[in-house]
C-alpha angles and dihedrals in degrees: 000000000000127000097266092049092051091047091048091050093052091046091050090053089051090053092049091058091051094046094073094072115116120240135186098316136026116265137206133228094270091051090051090049091054093047095046095043097045097044093046091050090047092049090050090056095046097046096041089051090049090051090052088053091052091047091050092053092045091048093054095043093049093037090227127125089221109034119216122252093253090054092050092046092049094051092044091050093052093045092046093049091050091049094048091049092051092047092051094046096052104059121192118266126186098234100028126150124258089246092058092046093050092049091054091045090051090052092047092048094048092048096048094038092052091050090053091047092052091049089051092049092051092051089051090062090058118095089232095048097163094049092044091052091050091049092049091047091052091048092047092051092049093047091048091051092048093049090049091052096198091179089069095048128084132201117248092249091062100090122178125128089005092079121079110249094248091057098048122107119219093214099046134067096165121048092206134105095228123021111209133190139187109247115220097230091047089048090059090051090047092053091052093046093047091052091051093045093047092050092047092049090048092054092045092048092048090050093050090046092051093049091047092048092052091046089053091057089059092051104038103011129231129096127311090245089062091061103045092113091049089047093054091048089052091050090052090050091052091051091049091051092052090050091050092052091049092051091049090052092050090050091053092052093047092049090062092054095045093052098052126088117233122236090246090063100035094114114079119229119268099210113097087218091074129074112247095037119122089258092058094058090214115126115250094217089064094060097087124219100290094039092053091048094052095045094045092052098059111138120249121233096242092054092049092049093049095048093045094044097237132126099241141009134187128248106260118232121231121181126177138182109205125205091248096048093082139009101234137042091242091052092049091050090052092050090054093046090050089053090050089053095044095052093040087233093166091061090069121095092245132031125186132186110209115203106209130216121257093280092051093257117154115200107256094200092055095046095044091048087053092051095046097047094046092048088238094298090126145089128217126197133186136177123203125222102173143010095210128094112274093255089062096040099064091110090059097059092097092053092046093050093047096051093042089054089050090055093047091050091047092050093048090050089055093044091055089058090057121079109261094243091054099048119111123238106265115220134180127206128184134176129193109319087003087064091056092046094053098036093050087069087074101049110143094009097100111202094336099071102085097042090041088056091053097255114149096193139347140196122201124182130193096002110196117246092242092067106120098198093057090049090052092051093046092049114161096337112139119242087218091071126068107239125232121226110287175035088177111318092333123106127196109185118189089223140000086261090067090055094047091050093060119105122242090256092052093049089052088063093059121091098154116046125185102193127190139165116239092234096043107121094198094078089043105043119094142124089267089072086069094067107013134061104239123232092244088065092050128116093278114042128192125225111296098033117115117258121240092352112142125216113250120186110249095358096070089046091055092043091053091046091054090044086055091055090048095042097100118040102135128180106230111249095016114094114205127178116227144071109024093332115112101160094112097054099035101087093052094041092050094045093053099039098043093038095235111168119232138148121237089252092054092048090051092052092045091053091052092046092050091055093045092050094048092053093044095050093047092052091043090057092047093050093045090051090050092050090049091063123094111287093250091057097045100087093056092044092050090048089056090051090055090049090051092048090049091053091050097049098035099240139067112287123201128198094268093052091046090055091049093049091052098041096047095038103052091068105009126198132202089259094051095049091047090051093048093046 
């Protein structure tokens, strides 16, 4: 085992110890395995490359192809001292520049890498170098774990004394849809697997480095030892290329699923007020999975009237432009505007443009709340820019923003042709990547963008950290201090708790609300977490941030990425509050922000109906998918549906009860929600 390999091994052990810190959400054994394996492999690459750099300097200074241990130690000591000095001189600041962050990271990397290189050099002087390196690596990993003290830390989703008493819930300790834990037996297996994977990656990396170094001698001359650093960089490039190809392949497979319509939504709507009906003239098979779901689930007038306790209600309008309905963003925008004209959507009392997530999903709870509280006298529109999950749709934000702005401009043009007293209220809603898509329309417009675009009120949830407009509004405000409403009629709470803590008078000032949970990784995840300690891991941390967790370059980035993948795992019909789940707060937030009148009794019935509908539609899709299977496979598939339903409701469900849950829940009435409650 050469010097770089020993250094990489010690560095990997150091990373393993740090990888057991909690982050925003709880994690399971598989998540921990991914974090530990990936960060240890990454650390191996970084520290072994750093050791090659130190060896190259020592070789040139000593004019020896293989520098002596004292030469290596001397160079490592100087480099480490310089790194430590740089790290100490550039202290962390909450709103610091990328340049400052990178300088401090460089100092930290040089200091830690040099320490690992010196440890490797000292083990090389031992007669049992390989065994000594393994012993030092084991000791380094244990020391790293002890210093980290993960047993004292808590994920951000673990809320206890952090919450003000008025905001606590007697029946909940975790504000998270799914609470995960690392099981001891699995942890042992993970440790073994990680060791094997790390060793295998080390051998593979060394092999690629050797081949690349020898190839460099053919091209530029010299000896292979002169090109070790170049060889390691080449090996890293090869690994990155393989990862890129794998991601592209995953995207291709997910696109096929996102574009297909499920059996439970195979029948197009009959109301002419809904896109995909015969009256719309738009083919149903072009609506994609999420478009077909949203359009199929439009509330019916009788259900609205019953839940709201009124005699009559109107048929809500829902219009949608799917990704497959046209080739270009301009053409999709025109399709949606044509649907708005056809259904006379702007003659309703309320009109809302819903900006969907990357997959095209429009939040059912938000839209159904809108339809209930307006007694159906409303129209909702949405335009799709991708069929992939948001994490794989980042490259489509520009397209989404452009076509959303086209729709807004087209709607405003039409509104200006209507007498002022007859115009509907114009609302905007965005969730997750849909928030970034719709907020990016207002970059550089300060507080004047939304009202200048004709928007009366807006609600955004889970805005991604990359959203420029939100950054501009937040400015240099400290995350340690609870913000007041503003600037203007905009409010940017750090957490839902900030919003709930506002008085009635303060809420009345807010027309544009950017809501986020404190433990939601979507507003916190970004490439900057790779090289910069984020504000939510600063000295003063708001509700939802992990306690005592330390920022680790690369590791914290991966933890937050996995938290993002785990952020939304809801149980249908049970509304939690945490992670990327906003179902519990949405009805109240929408009622206040959009000024939709409702009595406490009506809100209570709406909340019950929303839960009943969510459960019913989920089970309806499951049952329809089971019945679409070959006849021989249907009994087993239906049995699984009953098992799933039983898990959701907390008791054993038979076929008759399943049918009742679905039948009563798709379009609930006041009587059905009272009975189910």
